[in-house]
N, C-alpha and C positions, 0 to 999 in steps of 0.2 A: 695084056688087058683081060680082065676076067669077064665072064658072061654078063653080069649085071651092068657093068659099065658100058658094055657093048649095046645092050638094050636101051639104056638111057640115051646114048648117043643117037640111036636110030629114032627114038621118040622126039628128041629135041630138034633134030635136023629135018624131020618129016612132019609138017603141021597136021596132015590128015590122020596119021597114026596117033599123034598127040591128042587130037580132038576125040578120036574113037576111044582112046585110053581113058581120057577124062570122063567121057560119057559112061563108060563101063564102071569107073570108080564111083561116079555119082549115083548110078543105079544101084550098085552094091551098097553104098552108104544109106540110100533110101530104104532098101530092103532090110538092112540091119536095124535101122530105126523103127521100121514097122514091126519087125519081129520083137524087139525089146519093148516097144510100147504095148504090144499085145500081151506079152508076158507080165508086164507090170500091171496092166488092166485086169488080167485074170487073177493075179495074186491079191489085188485090192478087192475084187469081187468076192473071192473066196473068203477073205478076212471079214468082209461085210456080212456075207451069208452066215458065217460061223457066229458072229456077234448077234445077229438077228435070231438065230436058232437058240442060242443060250438065253437070250431075253425071253423068247417064247416059252421055253421050258421053265424059267423062273416064274413067269406070270401064271403058267398053268399050275405049277405047284402051289402058288399063293391062292388061286381060285379053289383048288381041291381042298386045301387046308381050311379055307373059309367055309366051304360047304360042310366039311366034317364038323367044325366047331358049331355051325348053325344047328346041326342035328343033335349034338351033344350038350349044347348050351344049357338046356333046362336041368341037366344033371350036375352041372358044375357049381361049385360054391359061389355064392354071391348073386345067383340068378334072382331077379326081383319078384318071382312068383312061384308058387308050388308047381312042380312039373305036371301034376295031375290036372291043373287048372289052365293049362295053355293049349292052344290049338296052332299047329304049324300052318302058315299060309304060304310063305315062300316069296311071293311077289305081290305088291311092292314092299311089303314088310314081312319080317320073318315069322313073328308070332303075335297072337292076340291072347292076352291073359285075362282070365275072369277070376280075380283074386277074391277069396273068401267062399267061393261056391262049393269047395270040397268039405268045408266045415259044417255048413248048415243049409246048403242050397241057395243061399242069398249072396248075390254078387255085391261086394263092397266097393270094388274098383275095377275098371277095365283098363288094361295096359296095352299099348301098341309097342312091341319090342322088336328092335332091329339089332342083330348081332354083327359086330365088326371086329376083325382081327388085324393085327399089324398096324400099318399106317393107312389102311383103307378109309375112305370117307363116304359120306352119303351121296348117292346119285341124285340128279335133279328131281327125279320122281319121288325118291325117298324124302328129300327135303320138302317137297310140296305136301306130302302126307304129314310130316312133322309140323309144318306151318298150319295146315288145316286143323290139326289137333290142338295146337297152342292157341289158335284163334277161335277155338270152340265152334268150328264149322262142322259139327257132327250131328247127325239125325238118326233116330231109330225109325225104321220103316217096317210096317207089317204088311206083307203082300199076300193076298188071298186070290189066287187065280180062279176064274169061274170056268168050270168045265161042264 
């Protein structure tokens, strides 16, 4: 009789040894499951972190590209106003254009210009500025502080 068969005979004939053996097998199986679960969790977390980093880099590039286009927009073909007649504001709109002022110092039209690249859309604040302009909720205020 070989050694393995001898050990099985001892396990089967002795319930205490069998119980201890089953307990150790159960503990070993639990530890194995914990180890595998932890490894799977780590790999999922690493994959999630990698995806989030790639997304952050993509968004960052889009923001930087948009900022570059904002600064270069007056020099690009199709810009609605003479580059000398625009003033960069940045927030909540990019430019205010005073069309005609370069020709004879008389402003023919005032433009609120928002530069957008790619698939970007207006923010809620930018939309509210657009609505105010379209609804003609615009005033000219002359402020003279008394000193």
